[in-house]
N, C-alpha and C positions, 0 to 999 in steps of 0.2 A: 264274440268271445272266443278266445283261443283255449282249447281244452288240452291240458297236459296231464297224463296219467301216469303216476309212479307206482312202482311195485318192488317187493323184495326186502322190505325191512323186517325187524324182529329182534329177537334175543341172541346174542352171540357172546361166547367167553372171550376174555382177554387173550390176545394173540390169534384169535380167529379171523375168518374172512367172510364177506359178504358182497354180493353183487346187487346193486340197484338199477332198475331199469325205468325209462321214461318214454312213452310214446307221444309223439306230437303229430299234428296235422301235416299231411303231405305237402300242402301248399306253401307252408312256411319252412319246414324242417330243412329241406336241401339248400336253402339260401341263408339260413341263420346260424349265428353262433348259439351254442346250447351250453347251458351252465348248471351246476350243482351248487346249491347253498345249503347251509345247515344253520339251526338255531339251537344252541345248547341251553340248558336250564339257567335262567337268570342272565343270559347273555344276549346281545343283539345278533340278528342274522348276518351271517358272514359268507363270503364267496369262497367256496371250496375249490372248485376247479371249473375251467371252461374249455371248450373245443370249438374252433371256427369251422365254417362250412368246407374249408379246404384242408381241415385236420391239424391245424396248429393247436397245441394245447398249453394251458397255464394252470398252475397250482399254487395255492396258498403254502407258505413255507412249512406249516405244521403237518401236512400230509404228503409232502414231496418223498418220493421213494416208497411210499406205502399204498398210495391211491393212484388208480389210473382210469382216466376218463377216455371213453371211445364212442364211436357212432357208427351205426350201420344205416346207411342212406337208403337201402332197399327196404328196410322195415320201419323207416322214420323213428328210429329209436336210439337213444342215447344211454350210455351205461356208466356206472361208477363202480369199479372193482375196488374194494377195500380190504387190504391185507394187514396183518400185524395189529389188529384193532386194540384200542386202549379204552379204558373207562372215560377218558376225556373226549373220546369220539362220540359219546352218547349224545344223541340230538334228533330233532326232527329234520329230515333231509328233504329239500325242495328242489323241483326241477324248474328252470327258468329259461326263456327263449329271448334272445337278442342282446342288445347292449354293446358294450365295448370289451373285447376279449381281455380278461384279466384285470379289468378295471371296475366294471359294474355291469349288472344284469339289465334286462329289459322289463317291460311292463306286465308281462304275463307269467303266472305262476301255476304250478300244481298245487294240490291240497297238501302235500307232503306225506311222508312215511317215516314212522318212528324206528330208529336204530339204537338199541340198548345194549351196551357192552358191560357185562357183569358175570361174576362167577357165582 
């Protein structure tokens, strides 16, 4: 079982920022695409951003220009920097490993971290 551990969620005001982190096992991190998904209330889980092992990035349209995905291979960690947050960004955010960049994730998931954007 691949263990992915997310952190960094919480409550933030509209217009605010938040950084999520996800630590993955060293054995797979350096060779894998890493993804962030989210599941908003009443909605299906959606792919938000992905980054390849070589650093190529993809984003869903609704977060382009506001969210930035990055990775630190020395720390086996992927980040999601979220700026100009909106109430519509409220969701449980999940880390995911593998899959096809910008198309679909892989089979392994973190437990998720709640992000709530509200005044």
